[in-house]
N, C-alpha and C positions, 0 to 999 in steps of 0.2 A: 283320773280312774289311773288306776292300780293290779297290777295282777300278784298275785301269794303263787312260787317259787320251788316247789320243794323237786332233788333232786331232779336238775335242768328242767320240771313239766311244772302244765300250769298245773296248782293244786285248786286254787279258786279265780275266776272273775266272775264277772269285777269284787274286788278287795277296794277297801280302802285305812287309810287311817286309822280314822273309829274302830275299824272291824280289827282292829291292829290291836289295840287299847281296850278289846273291851278281850279278844279271847287270850291275851297275857295282863289278867285286874293285877297280880303281884308285882307288876312291873313298872315304876317307876319312868315314864319317856319325860321326857325336855316338854315345856308347850309347843314348839314347833319342832319340825323331826324334819330336816336334813334327807335326804338321796340316802346321803350315805347311809346313818343308820340305819332307815328303813334297807338297804342293802345284806346293812347285817342278817338283817331276820325273814328276808326275800321275801322281798316289794318290792317291789320298781313300777315302776309310771309305765303308760302304754300309750305311747300314741297311735294318734288311727290317721292311716294318711287319705290325701287331699283324693278328694273325687277323679280318678281319666274322663278322660273327654270319651261322648259317649250321642250318639242321636239319643234322647228324649226322646222318641217319641213311638223308636222301633224295640227298644231299650231300657232297660233299669242298671241302678246298681246292690248290689249286694254285700252285705258289709259282711265278715267275716264273724263269729260269733265267741271265737277263741286266740290271745294271743300268743305271736309264735315272734323265733329272734331272730332280729334279722339286721346283720351289721353293728350287733351288739344293743338293741334296744325293741324291745318287748313292744310289737305293733300287730296294729287289725288294719287286717288291707279289703282288698272293695275290689269287689269283684261286677268288671260289667255280661250282662247274660240276656241273651231277650228273651221280652216279653213277652208273656201267652195269649193268642187271641183275643180276649175281655179287659187284660192289664193294659194291653194296645187300645179298644173302645174306648174301654175307663178311661185315659190319656183323650183320648179326641173328644168325652165326652166332655170335661176340664176346660181342656185347649179350650176349644171350639164356648164357652162361655165365658172361660177371660178376656179371650179374644173378642166376641158380642159386646160384651162390657164398654173393654176400652176404645173399639169401634164406634159406642153408640152414645156416650162421651164426646169423643171428638165431632161427629158430628150436630148434636148440641152443644155445645160451647161452640160451634163454625155460627147457626145458624143463630144465640147471642148475642154474634156481634153486630150483628144486626135489628137486632133490640124484639125478635122473634120469644116466644118463653125455649123454644126447642127444636130439632128443625124438623117433626112430626107440624108443629105447627107450622111452618114456613113452607112448608109442597101444602098444605090447605089452604095457600093463596093462588093454585095453578094453576087453576078455573076462572079468577077474577079476572079485572083489567086492571089495566091501570100498569106503577111502576111494582104491585106488590102482585096483579098476575105476572111478573116479569121473570123477578128475583120466586118467587113462587116455583117456576119449573125448573130453571136454576141450580136449585135446591134438590126440587128434584129428580130431577139429571145427574145432580151431582151423587146422592145419595142411593140410585140406580150403581154408577160409576165406581163405590169403595162397596158397594157387597157384592158385586160382582163380582172385584178382584179379588177381594179376601176369599169367595168360594175355589178361587185361579190358585189363589197361592194354597190353602188347603187340600186344594186339590193333586196343586202337585210339589208338595212335602207327601200323602200319602199316596203319593207314585214314587218317588226317594230320585225327586230329579231337581228339588233342593233342600238347603237346606232345613228348621224350622229356624223360623226368627223370631227375638222378642217380639215381645209388645210394642213395647216403645219402637224399637227398629220395625214395625209393619206400617205401624202409624204413620210413618219418616216416610213408608213408600206408594201410600193414598195419591188419590189423586184429590190433585189441589182445586178448591171452592175457587171461581172462579165471577163474582159478582157486581151480573151488568153495571151498567153507569146510569 
């Protein structure tokens, strides 16, 4: 991505080598244009800074629309701003969906280690008798403990008493299933 500069001011952004060639159709440019040649035409590469650290639950990154010259490099800056209440609610719903899918997959995967179709199948045996009933009750107890833990994590994040875990961090924190012997 490039910027076209005239009199030390941004003339056009974004700009491309193709646009330079179109704007100057009577000029024969080499197939590979060097940064030095582009600079002769007032065209410079633009660097987009890395994302700053921020709380994804309450803030978002706004990418600047116009490059500025920082230490000799045309740069697009990013700013962290607080989300509106509506944006926070929307993000929370997305987050809950991602967590729910991952947690459900985790529960189902564990149930499959005992040859159940999924966690619901394992739990359905809780009211039976024998080994299946014992495993079913253990699965049911574990499933409840897992979802209660997830709800507590979400409440703690919302209350800002803990940071937002990634999905894999959340899964690693969940109560561990112990199948009966």
